[in-house]
N, C-alpha and C positions, 0 to 999 in steps of 0.2 A: 503496501501499501506509500508506503516512503518512495520509493520508484517511478508509484507513479504519480505521485504529485510531486513531487519531484519535475515532470516529465510535467505534467499540465503549466505546475505555475511556470514551466524556461520557458514552455508553447505560447502561453499567456503574455511572457514580455515580449519574444520575438513579434504579436502577432502587434503589438500596441508603435511597439519600437519604427515595424516598419511603414505604422501608419506617419508617423513621425516627423518617419530621415534620419535615421537615430540607427545603435552600436545596440546589442541588446541589455548588451555589460550596463549601456548608461540609461538602463531604466530599474528603478526602487519598490517596491511593494510597502505600502504602508498604510494603514489603520482607517487610510480615511482621508477627505481635499484639507480638511483643518489639522494631521499630525504633516502629510506634505507640506505643510505651507508654513508652516512652520517650522519644518528640519530645515528648507528654503531660506527660510531669511533671517530665521537666529542658527544658524551655517554657515551663509556667507559670513555674520556681522563677528559671531564668536570669532570665526578665524582672523577676520580680520583684524578683530582685539580695536580695535575704536573707528567711526566715522560719520557719513552722511549717507542717508533713503530716502529716495523718493515713490511716493507712491502717491494716490487721487485720497480726493475727500472720497468717492466709495467706493470704496473695496467695498466688500464682503469684511464680514463683522474679528475669523481668522487673522484678515491682515492690517486691520490698527491696532486691532488691541498687542500685534505683535511686538508692531512699530511702537503704542502709551509704554512698550513694557519697556523693547529698549532704548529709548525714550531717560525711564531710572537709570538704564546702567551706563548710560553717556554721552546716545549715541546723538545724531540729533537727522532731524525725520521733514521733508516739507514735505507738506498734503496738498495735493494741483488739485484746485476749482474746474468744475465742468459746465461746456454751458448747457444751451434748454434741454441737449438729445441726449447725454450726460458724457459727452467727446471732453477727455481734455485736447490743451490747446498744444501740436509740437514747441511752436515761439514760447513757455509757458516752459514748458522742458527743460528745455534747450537752458536757459534765463536760467534757474533753480538749480542746473549743475557747479561742480564747487569743484576746488581741487584734491576733497577728500570723499566726493561721491566713492561709494562701494557699492550702489544698486542701485537696479531699480524695479518696481517690480506694481503693476496695469496687470490689471484683472484684462483676458482675451475681450470675455464679453459678461456684457449686465444679469445677469440675472431676476435683476428686477424690472430694467425699462424696454431690455434688450439692446439697447448700446455694444458694437460689435466696434473699439475698440482698434487705431492708428497701426499695430501691430509691428508691421513690418517697416515703418519708421521711422518709434518706436528702439525696433532692437536696432537701423540702423545709426542714429542718435546716440545710443545705444555702448555702438562698434567701434563711431568712429571718435569716442571718447577712452574709451577702454575700457567701459561699468557693465556690473554681470548688468542681466536682465531678466529678473523672472517674471511671471505669467501663471496666475489662475484661469485654465484653461477648465474649470469644472463644465463647464455651462456651455462650455463653443467643442466640446472634445467631437466624431464623428459628424457635428454640426456646421465644422466647419473645414478647413485644407490649411492643419496645419502643420510647418517645416517648420524645424533646425532651427535646420544653415540654410535657408531663405533667409527667415528671418530671424536671423541673428538668437532666439534665444538661448540662454546660459541654462534654464532651469524653468520647467512647465506643472505646475498642479491637477491633478487631475484625478477622477474618485469615478467609483463603477455604477451608485443606486443613481448617477444618472443618469447614465443608459442603459436604466433597465434594469441591474447585472447587482449582487446581495450588500446591502449596507455591511460597511466595515472593514471598509474594502476600496485602499486609496492604490494610486501610482504618484514618483515623482522623477522625471528626465531628468537628468544630474550632467551637461554637458562633460565632457571628460577634462576630466583636469582642470574641474573649476573648485 
């Protein structure tokens, strides 16, 4: 039974990796979206030890609460405003970048209003400034084309129950060398 389970987990990892255009080894499984978000954001922050994070004011509470926690630990966070459609301004994003910015975390698709952020453009800005980019793609996975290479994604949060899978299962893409 253990070998069957191991095979099923590896097969699932390969399916997700193919959909995201990444290596199977870059996918880890978690207990859900919240754990994946915490692992992504806290993992980057605690590895760097200090720095600045950029996110938006309409992120999932798992992102917002994690950022508030990190602020109490000495990190600085910029919370970008959004327009009436729920979109961040790319100009505001670029203006928010500081020399010590370590992470940009912007939701792929908003779970309440359905806004899809300009992920490819955000990824381009992150890459140009050598900043890691995390996106919470729990709402958009299987509904949009996520390509971690073309969109320059460093970390991607997924969960199973949003795609009719079991509750208590999530995944996190972590780009090799992040």
